[in-house]
C-alpha positions as CSV (number, residue, x, y, z in Angstrom):
1,M,0.0,0.0,0.0
2,T,1.1,3.6,-0.7
3,V,3.0,5.4,2.1
4,Q,2.8,9.1,2.2
5,K,4.5,11.8,4.3
6,I,1.8,14.0,5.8
7,R,1.6,17.3,7.6
8,V,1.4,17.0,11.3
9,P,-2.3,17.5,12.3
10,E,-3.3,20.3,14.7
11,A,-4.1,17.8,17.5
12,L,-0.5,16.6,17.5
13,R,1.0,20.1,17.0
14,L,-0.5,21.1,20.3
15,I,1.1,18.4,22.5
16,S,4.2,19.4,24.5
17,D,6.6,17.3,22.3
18,P,5.0,17.2,18.8
19,P,6.5,15.0,16.1
20,T,8.5,16.7,13.4
21,A,7.2,14.4,10.6
22,L,4.6,11.7,10.1
23,W,4.2,8.9,7.6
24,L,0.8,7.4,6.8
25,Q,-0.7,4.4,5.0
26,G,-4.4,5.0,4.3
27,Q,-6.2,7.9,5.8
28,L,-6.1,9.9,9.1
29,P,-9.7,10.7,10.1
30,D,-10.3,14.4,10.9
31,Q,-12.8,13.8,13.7
32,K,-13.0,13.0,17.4
33,G,-11.5,9.6,18.3
34,V,-11.3,7.1,21.2
35,A,-8.1,5.3,22.2
36,I,-8.6,1.8,23.5
37,V,-5.4,0.5,25.0
38,G,-4.1,-2.1,27.4
39,T,-1.5,-4.7,28.2
40,R,-0.1,-7.3,25.9
41,R,-0.3,-9.8,28.7
42,C,-4.0,-9.6,29.1
43,T,-6.6,-12.1,30.2
44,S,-9.2,-13.7,27.8
45,Y,-11.8,-11.6,29.6
46,G,-9.9,-8.4,28.7
47,M,-9.5,-9.5,25.1
48,R,-13.2,-10.2,24.8
49,L,-14.2,-6.9,26.4
50,A,-11.7,-4.9,24.3
51,K,-13.2,-6.4,21.2
52,L,-16.7,-5.6,22.3
53,L,-15.7,-2.0,23.1
54,G,-14.0,-1.7,19.7
55,Q,-17.2,-2.9,18.0
56,A,-19.4,-0.5,19.9
57,V,-17.2,2.5,19.4
58,G,-16.8,1.6,15.7
59,R,-20.6,1.3,15.2
60,C,-21.0,4.8,16.6
61,G,-18.6,6.2,14.0
62,W,-15.8,7.3,16.3
63,P,-12.4,6.2,15.1
64,V,-10.7,3.7,17.4
65,I,-7.0,4.6,18.0
66,S,-4.5,2.1,19.4
67,G,-1.1,0.7,18.9
68,L,-1.7,-2.6,17.0
69,A,0.1,-4.5,19.7
70,R,-0.7,-8.0,20.9
71,G,-3.4,-8.2,23.5
72,I,-5.9,-5.4,24.2
73,D,-4.8,-3.1,21.4
74,G,-5.2,-5.7,18.7
75,A,-8.5,-7.0,20.1
76,A,-10.0,-3.5,20.0
77,H,-9.0,-3.1,16.4
78,Y,-10.3,-6.5,15.5
79,G,-13.6,-5.4,16.9
80,V,-13.8,-2.2,15.0
81,T,-12.8,-3.8,11.7
82,E,-15.5,-6.5,12.1
83,V,-18.3,-3.9,12.1
84,G,-16.8,-1.9,9.3
85,G,-15.7,1.0,11.6
86,I,-12.6,3.2,11.3
87,G,-9.4,2.5,13.2
88,V,-6.0,4.2,13.4
89,A,-2.9,2.3,14.5
90,V,0.1,4.2,15.7
91,L,3.3,2.2,15.3
92,G,6.7,2.2,17.0
93,S,8.3,1.3,13.7
94,G,7.9,2.4,10.1
95,V,4.4,2.1,8.7
96,D,5.7,-0.5,6.3
97,V,7.2,-2.6,9.1
98,I,4.1,-4.1,10.9
99,Y,4.9,-5.3,14.4
100,P,3.9,-7.9,15.5
101,R,3.9,-9.6,12.1
102,E,0.7,-11.6,12.9
103,N,-1.2,-8.3,12.8
104,A,-0.3,-7.5,9.2
105,G,-3.7,-8.6,8.0
106,L,-5.4,-6.5,10.7
107,A,-3.4,-3.5,9.6
108,D,-4.6,-4.0,6.0
109,S,-8.2,-4.2,7.2
110,L,-7.8,-0.9,9.0
111,V,-6.7,0.8,5.8
112,I,-9.4,-0.9,3.7
113,N,-12.1,0.3,6.1
114,G,-11.0,3.9,5.7
115,G,-8.6,4.2,8.6
116,G,-4.8,4.3,8.6
117,I,-1.4,3.2,9.9
118,L,0.6,6.1,11.3
119,S,4.2,6.6,12.5
120,E,6.7,9.4,13.2
121,Y,9.5,7.0,12.1
122,P,10.5,6.8,8.4
123,P,9.6,3.8,6.3
124,G,11.9,0.9,6.9
125,T,12.5,1.8,10.6
126,P,12.5,-1.5,12.7
127,P,10.6,-1.8,16.0
128,A,12.7,-1.2,19.1
129,P,11.7,-1.1,22.8
130,F,12.5,2.6,23.2
131,R,10.2,3.6,20.3
132,F,7.0,2.3,21.9
133,P,6.7,4.6,24.9
134,A,7.4,7.5,22.5
135,R,4.6,6.6,20.2
136,N,2.1,6.5,23.1
137,R,2.1,10.3,23.3
138,L,0.8,10.3,19.7
139,I,-2.0,7.8,20.6
140,A,-3.0,10.1,23.5
141,G,-2.7,13.2,21.3
142,L,-5.0,11.9,18.6
143,A,-7.7,10.8,21.0
144,D,-10.3,12.8,22.8
145,A,-10.7,10.0,25.3
146,V,-8.5,7.1,26.4
147,V,-10.0,3.9,27.6
148,V,-7.7,1.5,29.5
149,V,-9.1,-2.1,29.5
150,E,-6.4,-4.0,31.4
151,A,-3.1,-2.7,32.6
152,A,-0.4,-3.5,35.1
153,V,1.1,-0.8,37.3
154,T,3.9,-0.4,34.7
155,G,3.7,-0.5,30.9
156,G,2.6,1.4,27.9
157,A,-1.1,1.6,28.7
158,L,-0.4,3.5,31.9
159,I,2.1,5.8,30.0
160,T,-0.7,6.5,27.5
161,A,-3.2,7.3,30.2
162,R,-0.8,9.6,32.1
163,L,0.1,11.4,28.9
164,A,-3.6,11.9,28.1
165,L,-4.1,13.4,31.5
166,D,-1.2,15.7,31.0
167,Q,-2.8,16.8,27.7
168,G,-6.1,17.5,29.3
169,K,-7.9,14.4,27.8
170,E,-10.5,12.3,29.4
171,V,-9.3,8.9,30.8
172,L,-11.6,5.9,31.5
173,A,-10.6,2.5,32.9
174,V,-12.2,-0.9,33.4
175,P,-12.2,-1.9,37.1
176,G,-11.1,-5.4,38.0
177,D,-10.2,-7.8,40.9
178,V,-7.9,-6.1,43.4
179,D,-5.5,-9.0,43.4
180,R,-5.3,-9.4,39.6
181,P,-2.0,-7.9,38.2
182,T,-3.6,-6.9,34.9
183,S,-6.3,-4.9,36.7
184,A,-3.9,-3.1,39.2
185,G,-3.2,-0.2,36.8
186,C,-6.8,0.3,35.9
187,N,-7.8,0.3,39.6
188,L,-5.2,2.8,40.4
189,L,-6.4,5.1,37.6
190,I,-9.9,4.9,38.9
191,R,-8.7,5.7,42.5
192,D,-7.0,8.7,41.1
193,G,-10.0,10.0,39.3
194,A,-10.4,8.1,36.0
195,H,-14.0,7.3,35.0
196,P,-14.9,3.7,35.6
197,V,-16.2,1.7,32.6
198,L,-18.9,-0.7,33.8
199,G,-19.8,-2.2,30.4
200,V,-20.4,-1.3,26.7
201,D,-23.6,0.8,27.3
202,D,-21.9,2.6,30.2
203,L,-18.9,3.5,28.0
204,L,-21.1,4.9,25.2
205,E,-23.2,7.0,27.6
206,T,-20.0,8.4,29.1
207,L,-18.4,9.1,25.8
208,D,-21.6,10.8,24.6
209,L,-21.4,13.2,27.6
210,M,-17.7,13.8,27.2
211,M,-17.5,14.2,23.4
212,G,-21.0,14.9,22.2
213,P,-23.3,12.7,20.1
214,P,-21.4,10.1,18.0
215,P,-21.1,10.7,14.2
216,N,-22.9,7.6,13.1
217,H,-21.9,8.2,9.6
218,G,-19.6,6.4,7.2
219,V,-19.9,3.2,9.2
220,K,-21.6,0.1,7.9
221,V,-22.9,-2.2,10.6
222,A,-21.8,-5.8,10.0
223,E,-22.4,-8.9,12.0
224,P,-19.2,-10.2,13.6
225,V,-17.7,-13.2,11.9
226,A,-19.1,-16.5,13.3
227,P,-16.5,-18.3,15.5
228,M,-14.7,-21.3,13.8
229,T,-14.8,-24.8,15.1
230,I,-11.7,-26.9,15.5
231,D,-13.2,-29.4,13.0
232,G,-13.6,-26.6,10.5
233,L,-10.1,-25.4,11.0
234,I,-8.7,-28.9,10.5
235,G,-10.9,-29.4,7.4
236,R,-9.5,-26.3,5.7
237,S,-5.9,-27.1,6.3
238,A,-3.5,-29.6,4.7
239,R,-1.2,-29.6,7.8
240,P,-1.1,-32.6,10.1
241,V,-3.8,-32.6,12.8
242,G,-1.2,-32.7,15.6
243,A,0.5,-29.5,14.3
244,I,-2.8,-27.7,14.1
245,L,-3.8,-28.7,17.6
246,A,-0.4,-27.6,18.9
247,D,-0.9,-24.2,17.4
248,V,-4.3,-24.0,19.0
249,A,-2.9,-24.8,22.4
250,R,-0.1,-22.2,22.1
251,A,-2.6,-19.6,21.0
252,E,-4.9,-20.3,24.0
253,I,-1.9,-20.1,26.4
254,S,-0.9,-16.8,25.0
255,G,-4.4,-15.4,25.3
256,E,-4.9,-15.0,21.5
257,L,-7.7,-17.5,21.5
258,T,-10.3,-18.9,23.9
259,I,-12.1,-22.2,23.8
260,D,-15.7,-22.3,24.9
261,A,-15.9,-25.8,26.5
262,G,-19.7,-25.4,26.8
263,R,-20.3,-25.6,23.0
264,L,-19.6,-28.4,20.5
265,G,-18.0,-30.6,23.1
266,G,-15.2,-28.1,23.9
267,R,-14.3,-27.7,20.2
268,H,-15.6,-24.2,19.6
269,L,-13.1,-21.4,19.0
270,E,-13.3,-17.7,19.6
271,T,-10.5,-15.5,18.3
272,P,-10.1,-11.8,19.2
């Protein structure tokens, strides 16, 4: 896809350390947006909720802004693409170097749906640990509200939330168990004044109060893709059954996939 160097938008020129240049694949929506962020090491509950929130925000017509990372970021963007909504991914690499690689198809879907892939790093720049915290200020700068789904007390999601607060943006967080590490950051944000998110409807009502009525234009509402069964996965592949099941097991352990044991004899898959 075509990569273009673009003028830094006003929203990012106003932050304390604006980027000097930006590269873009696709389009950068000129409207209020909602960042949905969280930890890579999330729970299956967090993945499912991030996807539902991404779907809901996408249906309303607000762009969903995130970092295309594994875990919460990717799940939110999967949600928005499934309903035909608009998403913007801000990378810690060049826009032509998608990281992680397994989200390359998701990046393509964001562009096809009318969103974009954005970076302050020139094309060809590889990902590096020090580049990801820096890109979080751009996620916060583009968003009018930041929603943290799951986050530990350290990590990129908390950096994004704090940067958003410094920029005068609204911060919301999903509460969780007090002894769950992936909820500790969210619970601290709520203690310090972030708005709690108690579900999809609660989020949309809060965003409506904060940002005004949603656009509701340019978004085609599509039914989410039906979950696949293991039988169907095996039937579509020429690989040995043992290799496929090993991949399924690894994906479940990493949180990229959950298995609903209550349906089809434990052979029903749900992917974020």
